[in-house]
C-alpha positions in Angstrom: 27.8 -7.4 -5.4 24.8 -7.4 -7.6 23.0 -9.3 -4.7 23.9 -6.7 -2.1 22.5 -3.8 -4.4 19.5 -5.8 -5.3 18.7 -6.6 -1.8 19.2 -3.4 -0.4 17.0 -1.4 -3.0 14.4 -4.0 -2.9 14.4 -3.8 0.6 13.6 -0.1 0.7 11.1 -0.5 -1.7 9.2 -3.1 0.4 9.7 -1.3 3.6 8.2 1.9 1.5 5.4 -0.1 0.3 4.1 -0.8 3.9 4.8 2.6 5.3 3.1 4.3 2.5 -0.1 2.5 2.6 -0.1 2.9 6.2 0.5 6.5 6.4 -1.9 7.3 3.4 -4.7 4.9 4.6 -4.7 6.1 7.9 -5.0 9.7 6.8 -8.0 9.0 4.7 -9.6 7.0 7.5 -8.9 10.0 9.6 -10.9 12.2 6.9 -13.9 9.7 6.9 -14.2 8.5 10.6 -12.6 11.1 13.0 -15.9 12.0 14.3 -16.4 8.6 15.4 -13.3 8.1 17.3 -12.2 9.6 20.6 -9.8 12.7 20.4 -7.0 11.0 22.3 -7.3 7.8 19.9 -7.5 10.2 16.9 -4.2 11.8 18.0 -2.8 8.4 18.5 -3.5 7.4 15.0 -2.3 10.9 13.4 0.9 9.9 15.1 1.0 6.7 13.9 0.3 7.8 10.2 3.1 10.5 10.7 5.8 8.1 11.5 4.5 5.7 8.7 5.0 8.9 6.6 8.5 9.8 7.6 9.7 6.2 7.2 8.1 5.8 3.7 9.4 9.4 2.6 13.1 8.2 3.8 12.4 4.9 2.2 11.5 6.6 -1.2 14.3 8.7 -1.4 16.9 6.5 -0.3 15.5 3.7 -3.0 15.8 6.4 -5.6 19.3 7.2 -4.8 20.5 3.9 -4.7 18.7 2.7 -8.1 21.6 3.7 -10.1 23.7 1.2 -8.0 21.2 -1.2 -8.7 21.2 -0.9 -12.4 25.0 -1.1 -12.7 25.3 -3.6 -9.7 27.9 -1.5 -7.9 27.4 1.1 -5.2 30.2 3.2 -6.7 27.5 4.1 -9.4 25.4 5.6 -6.7 25.6 8.8 -8.1 26.8 8.3 -11.8 25.5 11.2 -13.5 24.5 9.3 -16.6 22.5 6.9 -14.7 20.8 9.7 -12.4 19.7 11.5 -15.8 18.7 8.0 -17.4 16.6 7.4 -14.2 15.2 11.1 -13.9 13.9 11.1 -17.4 12.2 7.5 -17.1 8.6 6.9 -15.8 10.1 5.9 -12.4 11.9 9.0 -12.0 8.6 11.2 -12.5 6.6 9.0 -10.4 9.0 8.8 -7.4 9.0 12.8 -7.6 5.5 12.6 -7.2 5.4 10.2 -4.2 7.9 11.9 -2.5 6.0 15.5 -2.9 3.0 13.5 -1.7 4.6 12.2 1.4 6.2 15.5 2.4 2.8 16.8 2.4 1.2 14.1 4.2 4.0 14.3 6.8 3.6 18.1 7.5 -0.2 18.2 7.5 -0.4 15.4 10.0 0.9 17.4 12.9 -2.3 18.6 14.4 -6.0 18.4 13.5 -7.6 21.1 11.6 -9.8 21.3 8.3 -6.6 22.5 6.4 -4.6 20.0 7.6 -7.3 17.3 6.6 -7.6 18.5 3.1 -3.8 18.8 2.8 -3.4 15.2 4.2 -5.9 14.0 1.7 -4.1 15.7 -1.3 -0.5 14.2 0.2 -2.4 10.5 0.4 -3.7 11.1 -3.0 -0.5 11.9 -4.8 1.6 9.3 -2.8 -0.8 6.6 -4.1 -1.4 7.7 -7.8 2.3 7.5 -8.3 1.8 3.9 -8.6 0.1 4.3 -11.7 2.7 6.6 -13.3 5.3 4.0 -13.6 5.4 0.2 -14.5 3.6 -1.9 -16.9 0.3 0.1 -16.8 2.3 3.0 -18.4 3.1 1.2 -21.3 0.3 -1.1 -21.9 -1.9 -0.6 -24.8 -5.0 -0.7 -22.5 -3.5 1.8 -20.0 -6.9 3.6 -20.2 -8.4 0.7 -18.3 -5.5 -0.5 -16.2 -4.4 2.9 -14.5 -7.9 3.5 -12.9 -8.2 -0.1 -11.8 -5.0 0.1 -10.1 -5.6 3.3 -8.8 -8.8 2.0 -7.1 -6.8 -1.2 -6.2 -4.0 0.6 -4.3 -6.7 3.4 -2.7 -9.1 0.9 -1.4 -6.1 -1.3 -0.3 -4.5 1.5 1.7 -8.0 2.7 3.4 -8.3 -0.9 4.6 -4.8 -0.9 6.1 -4.9 2.2 7.6 -8.5 1.5 9.2 -6.9 -1.5 10.8 -4.7 0.4 12.8 -7.6 3.0 13.7 -10.0 0.2 14.7 -7.2 -1.2 16.6 -6.4 1.7 18.9 -10.2 2.9 19.4 -10.8 -0.8 20.5 -7.7 -0.6 23.0 -8.9 3.0 24.0 -12.6 2.8 24.4 -13.3 -1.0 24.3 -16.7 -1.6 23.6 -17.7 1.7 23.0 -15.8 1.5 19.6 -18.7 -0.9 18.9 -20.5 1.8 16.3 -17.3 2.7 14.6 -16.6 -1.1 14.0 -20.4 -1.5 12.6 -20.3 1.5 10.5 -16.6 0.8 8.9 -17.7 -3.1 8.2 -20.7 -1.5 6.4 -18.8 0.5 4.3 -16.1 -2.1 3.7 -18.5 -4.8 2.7 -19.0 -2.4 -0.6 -15.9 -1.1 -0.9 -13.4 -3.9 -0.4 -14.5 -6.3 -3.1 -13.6 -3.4 -5.7 -10.0 -5.0 -4.6 -10.5 -8.1 -6.0 -12.7 -7.0 -9.1 -9.8 -4.6 -10.0 -7.3 -7.4 -9.5 -8.9 -9.7 -11.6 -9.5 -7.5 -14.4 -5.6 -6.5 -14.2 -4.8 -10.0 -14.2 -7.0 -11.3 -17.1 -5.4 -8.3 -19.0 -1.5 -9.1 -18.2 -1.7 -12.8 -17.6 -3.0 -13.8 -21.0 -3.4 -17.7 -20.8 -3.4 -20.3 -18.1 0.1 -21.2 -18.8 1.5 -18.1 -17.6 0.0 -18.6 -14.3 3.2 -21.1 -13.9 5.5 -18.0 -14.1 6.9 -16.1 -11.0 4.5 -13.3 -11.8 1.5 -15.7 -12.3 2.2 -17.2 -8.9 2.2 -13.9 -7.3 -1.3 -13.3 -8.6 -2.5 -16.4 -7.4 -0.8 -16.0 -3.9 -2.5 -12.5 -3.6 -5.8 -14.2 -4.3 -5.4 -16.6 -1.7 -4.4 -13.8 0.7 -7.6 -12.0 -0.1 -10.0 -15.0 0.4 -8.5 -15.5 4.0 -8.8 -11.7 4.7 -12.2 -11.7 3.8 -12.7 -14.5 6.2 -11.1 -12.5 8.8 -13.1 -9.4 8.1 -16.2 -11.3 8.1 -15.7 -12.3 11.6 -15.1 -8.8 12.6 -18.5 -7.9 10.8 -20.7 -10.7 11.9 -19.1 -12.0 15.1 -17.1 -9.3 17.0 -18.8 -6.4 15.7 -22.3 -7.3 17.1 -20.8 -8.2 20.5 -19.3 -4.9 20.7 -22.7 -3.0 20.0 -23.9 -5.3 22.7 -21.3 -4.0 25.3 -19.5 -7.2 25.4 -16.0 -6.2 26.6 -14.7 -9.2 26.3 -15.0 -9.0 22.4 -12.2 -6.5 22.3 -9.2 -8.9 22.6 -10.7 -11.1 20.1 -11.1 -8.1 17.9 -7.8 -7.0 18.2 -6.2 -10.4 17.5 -8.1 -10.7 14.2 -7.2 -7.0 13.2 -3.5 -7.8 13.8 -3.7 -10.9 11.7 -5.3 -8.6 9.0 -2.8 -6.1 9.2 0.2 -8.7 9.0 -1.3 -10.7 6.2 -1.8 -7.2 4.5 1.8 -6.3 5.3 2.9 -9.7 3.9 1.1 -9.0 0.5 2.6 -5.6 0.2 6.2 -6.8 0.7 5.8 -9.7 -1.4 4.4 -7.5 -4.1 7.2 -5.3 -3.8 9.9 -8.1 -4.1 8.2 -9.9 -6.8 7.2 -7.0 -9.0 11.1 -5.8 -8.8 12.3 -8.9 -10.1 9.4 -10.2 -12.2 7.0 -8.0 -14.4 4.4 -8.9 -16.8 6.7 -8.1 -19.4 9.1 -10.7 -18.4 6.8 -13.0 -19.8 7.6 -12.2 -23.1 11.3 -12.5 -22.2 12.2 -9.1 -21.2 13.6 -8.3 -18.0 12.3 -5.2 -16.8 11.1 -4.8 -13.4 7.8 -3.1 -12.6 8.2 0.7 -11.3 11.8 0.7 -11.6 14.4 1.4 -14.5 15.8 -2.0 -15.7 19.0 -3.1 -14.1 22.0 -4.1 -16.3 22.1 -7.5 -15.2 
C-alpha cells in the first residue's frame, strides 16, 4: 500500500509541476509579448494556459487531500482529522493554500484579454510560483535569506521559458516566417535572463550540497542531471537564436518546421526535468544527506 500511495501522490505532484509552470509561464509570456503575437495565436495560447491552470489546480488539491494517505501509507487515512490538522499547520499546508489561490485566480483571469485580467493573471502566476519558497528546505535552512530569493528567481525564469516555448510554437505555426521578430525579441531577452536559472541553481547547490562526496547521493545526482539538461537546453536555444531566428527574419518559411521541432525538444526536456525534480525531491531532500528523511515540500511520511 505504501507504494500505491507514494506513486499516486508523487505522480500528482509531477503533473502539477508541469501544468503549473506551463500555466504561469504562458500567462507571464502573454503579459510581456502579447502585442507581438497575432490575436488568434494569443487566444490559443490563453486557452492552453487555462487548461494547464485547471490541471494544476486539480492536481494541487488532489495532492493535498491525499498527502495524509501517504503519511500513513493507507488510503483509509485520507481524511484522518489528526493528519489533516498536522498537514494544515505545516509549511506545506500554508504553501498549498497559496498555490491553490494563485491557480484559481490564474484560471479565472485567462477567460479573455483585458488589462484587468492581465494584472490578475500576473498576480495568480506570482502566487502560484511563490508557493515554492514557502515550503521545503529553504524554509528551515539558516541561509533562507539567500536561498528563498534564489529559488524564486529560478522558478520564475524557468516558468517563463516553458510558457514562451508554447507561445513561440503557436506563433510559428499560425504566422510562419512572420513570427521572426517575436522569436528574435524573445531570444534577445532570454539570452540575458535564462542564465539566471543556472546561476541561482549553482548557488543553491553550493549551499545545500556541501561536499563532492554528497554528489553521489540521489539528491546530488539530481543536481548533476539538471546541470546536464540545462547545457542541452542552452544548445537547443542557441540554434533558435543564431540559426532559425535569422532565417525567419529573412522570410525563409522553411525554417518554421525546424524551429518547431527544436521548441518541442526544449519543452519536452524541461518537462522531464520538472517531473524528475518532483519525484526526486519527494523522496530525497538535502536534509536526507544528514540522515533524516523529510521529502521536500511535503510533510514527512510515516514510513
